[in-house]
ZAMARGU-4260 file (C-alpha; in steps of 0.2 Angstrom, whole numbers, plus 5000, padded with zeros to 4 digits):
<rodrens>
0) 4626/4282/5498 | 4617/4292/5484 | 4607/4283/5471 | 4621/4281/5457 | 4618/4283/5437
5) 4621/4264/5434 | 4604/4259/5441 | 4593/4257/5426 | 4578/4266/5430 | 4584/4273/5446
10) 4575/4288/5453 | 4574/4307/5446 | 4581/4323/5452 | 4577/4327/5469 | 4577/4310/5477
15) 4586/4306/5492 | 4600/4295/5493 | 4597/4275/5493 | 4600/4274/5512 | 4589/4287/5517
20) 4574/4281/5504 | 4578/4263/5512 | 4574/4270/5529 | 4558/4280/5522 | 4551/4267/5515
25) 4555/4255/5528 | 4548/4266/5541 | 4533/4265/5530 | 4531/4246/5527 | 4534/4244/5545
30) 4517/4250/5549 | 4509/4233/5550 | 4522/4224/5558 | 4522/4237/5574 | 4505/4237/5573
35) 4504/4219/5574 | 4518/4213/5587 | 4519/4227/5598 | 4502/4225/5606 | 4501/4206/5608
40) 4509/4205/5625 | 4497/4217/5630 | 4479/4206/5626 | 4475/4201/5645 | 4477/4216/5652
45) 4465/4224/5636 | 4452/4211/5640 | 4453/4215/5659 | 4453/4233/5657 | 4439/4233/5644
50) 4430/4220/5653 | 4430/4208/5637 | 4433/4191/5633 | 4446/4184/5624 | 4437/4182/5607
55) 4432/4198/5608 | 4452/4206/5611 | 4455/4193/5598 | 4442/4203/5585 | 4453/4218/5586
60) 4468/4208/5578 | 4456/4200/5566 | 4449/4216/5560 | 4465/4225/5557 | 4468/4209/5546
65) 4455/4213/5535 | 4457/4232/5535 | 4475/4231/5530 | 4471/4219/5518 | 4456/4225/5510
70) 4462/4243/5509 | 4475/4243/5499 | 4464/4240/5482 | 4458/4258/5488 | 4476/4266/5489
75) 4481/4256/5474 | 4470/4267/5461 | 4473/4282/5471 | 4491/4280/5469 | 4489/4280/5452
80) 4479/4295/5447 | 4486/4306/5462 | 4503/4300/5464 | 4511/4293/5478 | 4513/4306/5490
85) 4495/4313/5492 | 4487/4296/5496 | 4504/4292/5508 | 4501/4307/5516 | 4482/4305/5519
90) 4486/4287/5527 | 4498/4293/5539 | 4486/4305/5546 | 4472/4292/5546 | 4484/4280/5553
95) 4489/4293/5569 | 4472/4296/5571 | 4466/4278/5572 | 4480/4275/5583 | 4474/4290/5595
100) 4455/4281/5595 | 4464/4265/5601 | 4471/4274/5614 | 4456/4282/5622 | 4443/4268/5618
105) 4432/4265/5632 | 4425/4249/5626 | 4431/4233/5614 | 4419/4239/5601 | 4428/4256/5600
110) 4444/4248/5600 | 4438/4236/5586 | 4432/4251/5577 | 4448/4260/5579 | 4459/4247/5575
115) 4451/4245/5557 | 4453/4265/5555 | 4471/4262/5560 | 4472/4247/5548 | 4465/4259/5533
120) 4477/4271/5535 | 4494/4261/5539 | 4491/4250/5522 | 4493/4265/5513 | 4513/4265/5518
125) 4513/4246/5514 | 4505/4250/5497 | 4516/4266/5493 | 4533/4258/5498 | 4532/4246/5484
130) 4525/4259/5472 | 4540/4269/5475 | 4553/4257/5472 | 4544/4249/5456 | 4544/4270/5451
135) 4563/4272/5454 | 4570/4256/5450 | 4572/4240/5436 | 4567/4223/5442 | 4585/4220/5448
140) 4587/4234/5458 | 4569/4234/5466 | 4575/4217/5472 | 4590/4225/5482 | 4579/4239/5487
145) 4567/4227/5494 | 4578/4217/5503 | 4584/4234/5512 | 4568/4236/5517 | 4567/4220/5524
150) 4581/4225/5535 | 4570/4239/5544 | 4555/4228/5543 | 4561/4213/5550 | 4569/4223/5565
155) 4551/4226/5570 | 4545/4209/5575 | 4561/4208/5586 | 4559/4224/5594 | 4540/4226/5593
160) 4534/4213/5608 | 4550/4218/5617 | 4545/4238/5617 | 4526/4233/5619 | 4530/4223/5633
165) 4540/4236/5642 | 4527/4249/5639 | 4514/4237/5645 | 4524/4235/5661 | 4528/4254/5663
170) 4512/4263/5658 | 4500/4252/5654 | 4493/4246/5636 | 4485/4262/5630 | 4504/4268/5630
175) 4507/4257/5614 | 4494/4265/5606 | 4500/4282/5610 | 4518/4277/5604 | 4509/4271/5587
180) 4500/4287/5584 | 4518/4294/5587 | 4525/4283/5572 | 4510/4288/5563 | 4516/4307/5564
185) 4533/4305/5562 | 4530/4296/5546 | 4518/4312/5542 | 4531/4324/5545 | 4545/4311/5536
190) 4535/4310/5521 | 4529/4327/5520 | 4549/4335/5521 | 4560/4320/5513 | 4550/4309/5502
195) 4549/4320/5484 | 4533/4313/5472 | 4542/4297/5462 | 4526/4298/5449 | 4526/4311/5435
200) 4509/4319/5432 | 4511/4313/5415 | 4513/4296/5419 | 4496/4294/5432 | 4481/4286/5427
205) 4463/4292/5429 | 4450/4275/5431 | 4432/4272/5432 | 4426/4259/5448 | 4423/4249/5431
210) 4442/4251/5424 | 4449/4248/5442 | 4441/4232/5445 | 4444/4226/5424 | 4463/4232/5429
215) 4462/4220/5444 | 4454/4205/5434 | 4469/4209/5421 | 4483/4207/5434 | 4473/4191/5441
220) 4475/4182/5424 | 4493/4189/5419 | 4505/4174/5423 | 4519/4188/5424 | 4509/4195/5440
225) 4499/4182/5448 | 4513/4166/5448 | 4526/4177/5458 | 4511/4186/5468 | 4505/4167/5474
230) 4523/4163/5479 | 4525/4177/5489 | 4506/4175/5496 | 4511/4157/5501 | 4528/4163/5508
235) 4518/4175/5519 | 4505/4162/5523 | 4518/4150/5530 | 4524/4167/5540 | 4508/4169/5547
240) 4506/4151/5554 | 4521/4152/5562 | 4516/4169/5571 | 4498/4161/5575 | 4506/4143/5582
245) 4523/4146/5588 | 4516/4154/5605 | 4506/4137/5608 | 4521/4127/5602 | 4535/4134/5612
250) 4528/4140/5628 | 4515/4126/5631 | 4520/4111/5622 | 4539/4112/5623 | 4538/4121/5640
255) 4548/4138/5634 | 4548/4151/5647 | 4538/4165/5641 | 4552/4178/5642 | 4563/4164/5632
260) 4550/4164/5619 | 4554/4181/5614 | 4572/4175/5610 | 4566/4161/5600 | 4554/4173/5590
265) 4569/4184/5589 | 4580/4172/5581 | 4569/4168/5568 | 4567/4185/5564 | 4586/4188/5562
270) 4586/4173/5550 | 4575/4183/5538 | 4584/4197/5540 | 4600/4188/5535 | 4595/4181/5522
275) 4585/4197/5515 | 4603/4204/5515 | 4612/4190/5507 | 4599/4192/5495 | 4604/4210/5490
280) 4622/4202/5484 | 4615/4187/5476 | 4604/4196/5463 | 4620/4204/5457 | 4624/4187/5449
285) 4606/4178/5449 | 4591/4183/5443 | 4576/4189/5454 | 4564/4175/5447 | 4579/4159/5448
290) 4581/4166/5466 | 4563/4167/5470 | 4560/4149/5463 | 4575/4140/5472 | 4570/4149/5490
295) 4552/4143/5486 | 4558/4126/5485 | 4569/4125/5500 | 4554/4133/5512 | 4543/4118/5505
300) 4558/4105/5508 | 4560/4113/5526 | 4541/4113/5528 | 4539/4095/5524 | 4554/4092/5537
305) 4545/4101/5550 | 4528/4089/5549 | 4541/4076/5549 | 4547/4081/5565 | 4531/4086/5573
310) 4523/4070/5569 | 4538/4059/5576 | 4544/4053/5592 | 4558/4066/5592 | 4547/4079/5596
315) 4542/4074/5613 | 4539/4088/5622 | 4550/4095/5636 | 4566/4089/5627 | 4579/4100/5620
320) 4581/4088/5606 | 4562/4091/5604 | 4565/4111/5603 | 4580/4111/5591 | 4573/4098/5580
325) 4557/4110/5579 | 4570/4126/5579 | 4580/4121/5564 | 4569/4117/5550 | 4557/4133/5556
330) 4571/4143/5557 | 4575/4138/5539 | 4557/4141/5533 | 4555/4157/5539 | 4572/4164/5534
335) 4566/4161/5515 | 4554/4174/5516 | 4569/4185/5515 | 4574/4178/5498 | 4555/4174/5492
340) 4547/4192/5497 | 4558/4204/5489 | 4561/4194/5473 | 4544/4188/5471 | 4538/4205/5473
345) 4550/4214/5461 | 4546/4201/5448 | 4528/4202/5451 | 4528/4222/5448 | 4542/4224/5435
350) 4531/4224/5419 | 4519/4236/5427 | 4527/4251/5429 | 4511/4262/5423 | 4501/4253/5436
355) 4513/4250/5450 | 4502/4258/5463 | 4486/4245/5459 | 4500/4231/5457 | 4507/4234/5474
360) 4489/4234/5482 | 4485/4218/5476 | 4501/4210/5480 | 4497/4216/5498 | 4480/4210/5497
365) 4485/4193/5492 | 4500/4193/5504 | 4489/4199/5518 | 4474/4187/5515 | 4483/4173/5510
370) 4492/4175/5528 | 4476/4177/5538 | 4467/4163/5530 | 4483/4152/5534 | 4482/4158/5553
375) 4464/4155/5553 | 4468/4136/5547 | 4480/4134/5560 | 4468/4139/5574 | 4453/4128/5565
380) 4465/4112/5566 | 4472/4114/5582 | 4472/4098/5593 | 4486/4101/5605 | 4501/4096/5595
385) 4513/4104/5584 | 4505/4097/5568 | 4492/4110/5562 | 4506/4125/5561 | 4518/4112/5553
390) 4506/4105/5541 | 4501/4124/5536 | 4518/4128/5535 | 4522/4114/5523 | 4506/4118/5513
395) 4510/4135/5510 | 4527/4130/5507 | 4522/4117/5493 | 4509/4129/5485 | 4523/4144/5483
400) 4535/4132/5475 | 4523/4127/5463 | 4518/4144/5459 | 4537/4150/5458 | 4538/4138/5445
405) 4523/4144/5436 | 4530/4160/5433 | 4534/4168/5417 | 4553/4163/5411 | 4565/4178/5414
410) 4570/4188/5398 | 4583/4179/5388 | 4600/4184/5392 | 4596/4188/5411 | 4608/4180/5423
415) 4602/4164/5432
</rodrens>
């Protein structure tokens, strides 16, 4: 499918067709989910091989979160100054090198250090994929393209743990990082050959450190950006609370076999994918801002239902009714991310074409920073029940609904 001329701000000459563009950008945006989910089944094996305790192995994930969040603030200004391709190629190379370092690590400290390198490279793909979409499309068509990215990205949480588990059985945990290094090399080649520059030289911005800090400050106090960014960040926080809390809730509390857990995890990821694809149709008749507001509200209500289920008698562990009662509102909470994130991203970045790289970077920091905080809160509140996970999801849902309501109104004449 080619980029059609009726797309208001569509790609310039030389840009790949829309489907190919979605696949390329989806691969870049999937760096984070692949790097997080693929090696989770290998935690015990890594600890045993490197003679590290569980906390040290967990630090390899925590440092990755920090790198993926903070590194985006660096790539944003670089993307606005040098264009999208050069920082992106450097990031892919750094990601591949970090992955190779992880595969060759001889102790857990080396693994932690190379995971940070891997994160600092991988976040380039996450920033640039959003920036390229903003370069090429207006708000409505950005939401469509971001929904298509969600189709590619949404497959990662389903496939990554399964692939990681199989590699672990066949070739050991190091094979997982060799595969991730191959993903980095593949992305490097694909970008070099098939992704033209989307930011012309005349639109680039040269900024010093003070100007960069001021740019981020202006975003932080601009209602047009910060309200939808916080709505998206809260939705991401709900997602990370689910990721961090669901293994205990399903496997230990509700006695789901570990093999079956992967299917439940995949079912929720499928809901997210389906919602994101429905969004691609929905934006034809409804503004992205309106969809965002309604989806954030639904997530908040579903989160409150989840809390009620978690503290009620029906959530008694070990029964089919209890598991179904948890799954239904949880499925709805996660699926809403497929409607919230594409639209919130499109709304937040729409007014800032000249500074799309910096906007994408700060948006990524808010999303992953909120996600990391919510995961930490779930761990800190752990009391042997489903309540901590449910409470954080509900809290993030309420915060997201409030932020979405505070977003600037759509321009006059926009379809609602």
